[in-house]
N, C-alpha and C positions, 0 to 999 in steps of 0.2 A: 278466467281472465277479468279480474276486478279492475275498476278504474282508479281506486284509491284504497289506501291502507292506513290505519292508525292503531297502534298497539302499545301497551306498556310491557316492559321486560325487566328481568333480573339476570345477572350474569355471574359466572364464577370462572376464574382462571386458575389452572393447576399446573404451573410450570415449576421446574426444579428450583429456581431461585426467585420466583414471584408467584405468590398465592394471594389473590385478591377477589373481592366481591363488590358488586355495585348494582345500580338500577337505572332506569331511564325510560324514554319514549321514542317512538319511531313513526315517521310519516312518509308516505310514498304516494305519488300521483302520476298516472299515465295520461291525464287529460292534457290537451295541447300537443305541440309538436315534439316535445322532448319529455322523458321521465324526469321528475324532480323529487329530491329526497331531503329529509331532515332527520337528524339524530340528536337527542339530548341525553347525556349520560352523567351520572354522578358516582363518585367513588372516594374512598378515604386513602390519602397518600401519607406514608410515614414522614415524608419531607414537607408537604404543604398542608396537611390536614384535609378538611373537607374540600373537595374540588368538583367542579362541574364544567362540562364543555358542551356547547351546542354547535353542530356542524350542519351547514346548509349548502347543498350542491345546486348550482344554477348552470345547466348545460348551455343555455342560449348565450349567456355572457361568458361562458367558459371560466367561471370563477367559483371559488369555494369560500364561504364565510365561516369563521370560527370565533365563537365567543367563549373566552376563558373566565371563569369565576373561581376565586380562591377564598373561601369563607373565612378561615382563621386569619388570613392576611388582609381581609377587607379590601381586596383589589379585584378589578375586572378589566377586560380589554377585548375589543373585537377587531379582528384582522381579516384582510382579504388576501387570498392566495390564488395564483394562476394554476390552471390545470397542468399536470405533467405533460411534457412535450412528446408528441409522437415522432417516430423516425429515429430516435436514439437507439443504440444497440440494446440497451436494457429494456426499453419500451417494446421493441420488436419481439424480444424473447418472451416478455410477460404477456403480450397479446396472443402470441402463439399458444402459450400455456392456457389462456382463457378460452381459446378456440377448442383446445382439447377438453377442457372442462365442459364446454357447451355440448360437445359430442357425448360426453359421459351422461350429462343431464338428459339428452334426447334418448339415449339408450335406456336409461333408468325409467323415464316416463313411459316408453313403449313396453318395457318389461313389466312394470308394476301398475299400469293403468287399470288392470283388471281387479286389483284389490282396493283401489281408491274408493272410499265410500262404504267399504265393508270391513275394514280392519284398522286397528290402532297400532299395528306393529311399526317398528322403525324401518324407514326406507333409506337406503344407504347408497352414496355415490363415492367413487374414487376421486378425491379432491386434489390430492397431490401424489407424488410417487410413493410416499410412505404414510399418508394420512387419509382417513375416510370421513366424509361429512354425512351425518345421519339426521333424519327428520322424523319426529314423532307427531303424528296427526291427532287431532281432537277426536272425541267419541263419535261424532258423525262424519269424520274424515273430510270436513269442509275447511278446516283451518289447521295451520301448523302450530303445534303446542310448544315444541322446543327444537333447538338445533344443537347438535353435539359434534365436536371435532375430536376424532379419536386417532391415537397413534398406537397401533396394536391393541392390547387390552385396556390401555390407560386412556381416560377421557381428559383431554387437554383444556377444552373450553365447553361450557354449557350455557346456553341462552334460553331462558324460559319466557314464554309470552302469556301474560295473564288474560288478554282479551282475544287471543287468536291472532295470527299474523297474515291473514289473507282475506279478511272481511272488508266489505265496502265501508267507507267512513265518510262522515259529513263534517267538513271544516272549511274555513276561509283559506282557499288555496293561495291567493295573492299575498295575504298577510303571513301565512305559514312559511312560504318559500322565498320570502324576501330576506334581506340582511337582518340578523337577530339583534342588531344594535348599530351604533355609529361606527361602522367598520372603516378602517383605514388600510391602505396597501401595506403589507407586512414589510416590504423592502424599504419603505420610507420611515419605519419606526426605529428610532435610535435608542429608545429605552423601553424594551418589552418588560412587562411586570415580572416575568421570570425568564430564565434562559431557555425554557422549553419552547417559547414562541420563536426562537431562532430557527427551528425546524418546523416545516409545515406538518399538519396532522397526517397527511398522506405519506410523509416520509417516516412516520412512526407506526403506520398501520398499512401492511401490505394489502389487507382486504379493502380498505378505502382507496388505496392507490389503484388497485385493479378496477374498481368501479369507475373511477375517473377516466382511466385509459379507455375503457369500453364506451363510456358516454362520449368521449372525444372522438373515438373511431366511428361511433354511430352517426355523429354530425358530419364528419368529413367523408367517410367512405360509404355511408348508407348500407353498411353490412348488416345482415339479419342477426339481431341479438334478441331472442324471444323474451317476452315479458316474464315468463316464469323463471328464466335464467337470471334476469336482472333482479327479480325479487329474492331468489335464493342467495345471490351474491350480497345483496343489501342486508340480508338477515344475519350475515356473519360479522358485520362491522361492529355491532354493540359490544362484543367481547373484547374489542381493542380499545375501548374507552379509557381504560386505566393507563395504557401506554401513551395515549395522547396527553394525559395529564402528568404522568410521572415516568422518568427514565427507568428502564429495567436495570437491575443491578449488574455490574460487570462480574464476570466469573472470578472467583477467588482462586487463582492458579497456585498461590502459595500453600494451599491446604492439601494439595495432592501429594501423597508420599512418592508416587512414581507414575509415569505415563509412557505408553508406547503407541506408535502410529506408523502407517505407511503413507507415502506421499508420491505425487507427481509434480515436479517443479518446472517452471518455465522462466528463463532469464532472457531478457532482450539486450543484445549487444550489437551496436552499429545497425540497428533496425532489423537484425536477424534474431529469430526466436530459437533458443536452444532448450531442449527438454532433458530431464533426467528423472530417474525413479529411485526409490530407496525406502529405508525404514529407520526409525529413530527409537532408541530406548533411553529414557532419562530417569535416573534414580536421584530424586531430590533429597532424600534422607542422607545418602552416603556421598552425594555430589559426584556421581559418575554419569558419563555420557557415552553412548555408542551410536555412530552414524554409519549406516551401510548404504552405499549409493552406487548407481550404475549410470554411466553416460555412454550411449551407443555411438555417438559421432564426435570424436575428438581427433586431434592431429596424430594421436598414438593408436587410433583404432578404438574398438569397444573396450571400455575400462570399468573395472569393478574395484571399489575401495571400501575398506573398513577402517574407521577412525575410532579409537577407544581413548577416552580421556578420563583418568582417575585423579580427582582433585583433592583427595583426602591425604592421609599420611603417606609419605614416599610418593608424592604426586608424579605421575608419568603420563606420557602420550605415546600411543602406538598407532602407526600408520602402515596398513597392509594394502598393497596394490597388486592387482592381477590383470595383466594384458593377455586376453584370451587368444587373440590372433597370433601374437608372437610366442605364446606359451611361456610367458615370463612372469615371475612373481617374486615379491620381496616384502619383508616386514621390518620396519625400523622402530626401535624404542628410544625415546630420549626424555630428558627431564622436562618437567612442566615449565613452560615459558613464564618469565617474569614480566608483568605489565609495565608500560612506561608511566611516568608520573602524570603526564597529561591524560592518558587513558583512565587512570584511577580517578582523577578529579572529575572528568566529564561523565563517565559512566555512573559514578556514585550519585551525582546530582540528578541525572535523568532517571535513574532507577526509582527514585522517590516519587516520581510523578504518578505512575500507575495508569490503568486503563480508564477511559471515559466513554460514555455512550455516544454513538455517532448517528445511527439511523437504523430503521427496520428495513430489511430487504428479504429476498427469497433466493434460495439456491435449490435448483431442481424442484421448484414449487413449494419447498418447505420454508416456513418463516425462520429468519435468522436475525439476531441482533448483531449489528456491526459495532465493535468497540475498537478504539484507537489508542495508541500510546506512542510517545516520541522515542526514537532511537538515536544513536550518535550520528553526527555529520548531516544534520538536517533531514533525517529520514523518519518516516512514520510507519508503524506496523498497524495494519487493519486485520482484525480477526472476525470471522463469521462464526457465531455461536448458535447452535441449534436450540431455539427457545422451547421447542416442544418435545425434546428428547428427555426421557426420564433419567438418563445417565448424567452425572455431574459434569458441567462445563464441556459439552460435546462440541469440539471445534471442527468445522468442515472445510474451512479455507483460510489462508492467510495471504496478505499482499504487503509488499514493501513499496511505499510511495516516496518519491523525492521530487520536489519542485512541481507537484501536481500531477506527476506521471507515475504509472505503475511500472516499476523496473524489475519486479519479481513477483510471481504468483505461485501459490502452492495449493493444490487440491489434496485434502487429507482424507484418508480412508482408515477405517477400523481404529478410530481414536479410543483408547482404552485406558481408563484411570484405574490403577491398581491400589488395593488396600495396603495398609502397613504390613500385614502378614504376607501378602503376595509379593510385595516389593522386594522382600528378601530373596525371592526366587529369581530376581533379575541378575543376581550376582554372576551366574554362569555366563550370561550374555555380556557382562561387563569386563570380562577377562579375555586377553588375546588367546586364540586357539593354539594348541600345541603344534598343529600342522603348519601354522604360519611361519614358525621358526624365527621369531622376532629376535633381533640382535641390536645391541647398542653401537656396534661397529658399522657405520653407514658408508664407509669408503669402499667396501667391496659388495658384491652381489650383482644379480642380473640387472637391477634397476638403479644402480648407484648413481647414474647420471641424472636421475630425477630429483635428487636432493630431498628425499622424503623426511629427513631429520629437520627440515625447515618448512613443512607444509603450512604452518600457521603464518609464515611471513608472506604467503601469497594471497591470503584472504583476511581482510579487516574484520569480516563477520566472524570468522573463526577466532581471531584474537579477542574480539568482544565476548564471544560465547565462553571461551576458556576462562577469562577473567571473571565473568559473572558466575560461572559454575563454582569457582573456588572461593569467591569473596562475597558476592552480593546476594540479595534475598531471592528465594526460589522462584517467586512469581516473575521477576525480571529475567531470570535464567530461561524460563519457558519461552518468553517473547523473543529473546536473542536466538534461541534454538530454532524457532519458527523462521527467523530471518536467515538462517544458515543453509537451509535446504537449497539445492541447486548449485552449490559451490564445489561439488565433487571434482569436476574437470579442472576448475581453477586451482584447486589445491595441488594438483599433480603436474600439469603442464605449465611451463613458464610462458608468460606473455612475450610477444615479439615487440622490439622497439619500434616506435612509429616511424614511418618513412616520410619525415617532414620535408625532405628534399624534393618529394614528388608533388608538393602543393604548388599550385599556380599562383594563388593569392593568400595573404594572411594579414591580420591586423590584431593588435592587442595593446593594452596599457601595462606599464611595468613600474616596479620600484626596485632600486639597487641598494644593497647593503654590502659594506666591506668590513671584514673582521679578520683578526689574526688567524693563521692556519690552525692553531691549537684550540680554536673555539668553533662550535657549530654555527652556521648562519642563523641569524635571528628570524623569528616568524612574525614579529611585529616591532614597532618602535619607529624611530625617525630614519628614513632612508637618506642615503647620500644624495641621490637624485631620483627623479621620477619623470615619467613622460609617456609617450605613445609611439607605436611603430606600425607602419603599414607598408606592404610590398606587393607589387605585381610583377612576378618574374617573367611572365610571358612578354610583357612590354618593357621590361628593364626599368621599372619605376620604383623608387623608395621614398617614403616620407616619414620623418622621425622628429620628435620633439623631446627635449630634456630640460629640466629646470630644478633649481634649488632655491634657497631663501633669498639669494642675491642676484641670480641671473637666470636667463632662459635662452635656449638655442633651438632653432628650427633648421632642419636640413632636408633638402629635396633634391633627389637624384633622378635624372631622366635620360632618355636616349641621347640627348644633345648637350645638356648642361648640368652642372652641379652648383646649387645655390645654398648659401649658408647665411642665416640672419642671427645676430647675437644682440641680446638686450640685457643691460645691466642697470642696477639701481643707480639713479642720479647720473647716468651716462646716456649719450646719444646712441641710438641703435646703429649697428654696423652691419652692412650686407655685402657679401662677396659672391660673385658669379664666375665660374670657370667652365671651360669646355670639358665635356665628359670624355673619358678614355675607355678603351676596351677592357674587358675582364682579364683574368689571369691567362698569360700566354696567348693573348689575342682572342680568347674565346668569350662567348657571352657570359654574363653573370650567372645565368641558370646552369650553363654547362659546367662552370667552375664549381658550383654548389653540388651538382650531381657527381662530379668526379671526387670531391672531398668526402662524399657520404659513404665511402666504402668501409669506413671504420665501423665495426659492430659494437653494440652495447651489451654490457653485462647486467642481467637482471639482479637487483639487490633487495627485492621485496616490495610490499605495498605499504604506504604510509599515509597518514592524515596530513593534508596540506590545506589549511584554511577551511576545514570542514568538508574536503573532498577526498575520495579515495584515489590515490595516485600511485602508479607503478614507478619505481625508481630504477633508472638505468645509469650505469657508469661507462663512460667512454675514455679509454686511456690513450696517451700519446697523440692527442688531437692537435692538429695545426703545427705551424712551424716551430712553436715554442714548447712542444710536447706537453701541452696543458692537460690537466685532468678535468673532464666535464661531467657533471651529473645532471640528469634530466628527469623530472617528475612529470608523468603523463596520465591523465584521467581517461580510462577506457569508456566510462559512461558518457562523459561530456565530449570525448574526442578533442581534448584540449590540453595544451601544456599548462602545468600548474606552477612549475619553478625550474630555473636553470641556475646552476652554480659552476664556477670555474676557478681552478687553482693552478697557477703556473708552478714550475719547479722552484725550489728554494733558491734564493740568491746567494751571493758569496758569503754573507753573514749567517746563512742558515735559516733566515726568516722567510716567511711566505704569507700570503693573504688569500682569503676566500673572497670572491666577488659573487654574491648571491642575488639573483633576479627573481622576484616574485611576479607572476604573470596573472593578469585578469582580463576579462572581456575578450577571450580568444574567439576569433571569427575567421572563416575562410573567405574573406572578401578584401577588397582594396578600397580604402577610404580616400578618395581624391580630395586634397585640400582646397582645390579650386571649385569643387562641387560638380566636376564633369565626369 
């Protein structure tokens, strides 16, 4: 139980895509109320050249100071970071992992205390689910000579201490554990010397992050964290110096001839979590994909689906569905779908961006690098890459983010990259099985009502993946495939039209476009009119505005009166107020709406509307004039995206679309009076 430690060290990292060496110093003091720590590390970065970082941990101030020095760039900067917060879901998981490690250390000490002082052998602890931490003691067994992190037979990190890592040391504690320079709060720095300062060092090192969490917990909870455990944890940090200076390289997914993996996917819809399981085979050489998925809870009961896409010569898609409860099965074959012009343009641009490093995290205790890349419609894919696995680009998890929220997560098992020779063996998995009895005639069969010849129309992710598989670079195809898992049930069962008539309140802004019937409604440009709409059907209140370049109108309808105000350029505003009347046939407005809602919508597929995935429904013979109404609805946002209306052709055979683009959809009523 020493009061202080000072040692010099050298380290070596042996990761699949990062092999680095470096050196530095480490100071530790247990004097005072809280343990204090300081690391100085130097390494050579291919990007920045000679780099050095000094990290000082001050538990009393709950602050961490980091001095960055980049020799070849002749720049340095000192920043202050706050400790990671306790109480977050991730922090709670990591603290529990640290408690498990503490128990391993206690067991190790009890088991091996008899050989301490008599042996130089390696003493080993189970550090994570798949890695072991071993300590080599000095000749007299008084000091730790080296630390090794091992995954199976392969050593991932080695840290060697030239002066021993547990001897008492004499140094100026106040000077050593103060800020290493003129440090400024990181969040106030608008011009960090390099972009790596945008992430705190503890977001790049799970070992440092764990130390900070324990020190924070030690101050707040007074939980027993033994000195020997804190020392062992601190001795693992020097191996992460290089990732504090330099981003780890993203995986080169385009160099994989083929890959296969199993998955468990979770998709959140309307706040409800739906899970599915399956397997993926992806042959990047021949541009073939097979997705086998199982969804146990669907409207159709347990569902098994095999989707095979062959994007090479004579490109085809095969969709085989098996409903086990009904004992029904059908396989449909159809020609590979052609992408839309907008899809080709958007995907082509996004595919060129590629992966970038985001942070270091852990999954089941193992260090992972999180890399991110953009996907269409404002989405981002986050992938967890096992940095300590000897296999190339071992991916353990993927998440799809949109608007700062996780909308889909996939846990990946048995990720296997196949060599070029073994990739040829995938061919048998990439062909529809004979017993599926696949047929291009989709009008007959047990499951003809499911419309399996149009499965791609129900999933934008599948449309993106099919286009990427056929046309774009392999690396982007892998990312799109990771975003596809979890869509098995979506591909088979049609979504239901939203029951908008059941809403009590609603408000939104809109833009109206009018075009001839032989043209599709525009997605952008100058609208005929635009405005806002808000309704409270429980109280019979409606407030609406509409305006163009020359005039504006406001309409307010209430239980007693109807008020209209018209304003025109160079004219005096005009206001008209009339007594309100009953709804249709003397019923309330809400009853009239509910009665007219009996018309059912026809699902026509999912489309991109202003960067949102929106299900398109068609309502025929709607209203007194037998108008055709199309409605686009976002399941994720639970919001209307667009409405279009086309009445029957007039006597001249002409007709017009009235298309309404909808934004800011909310289930609230905005009272213009503020009440």
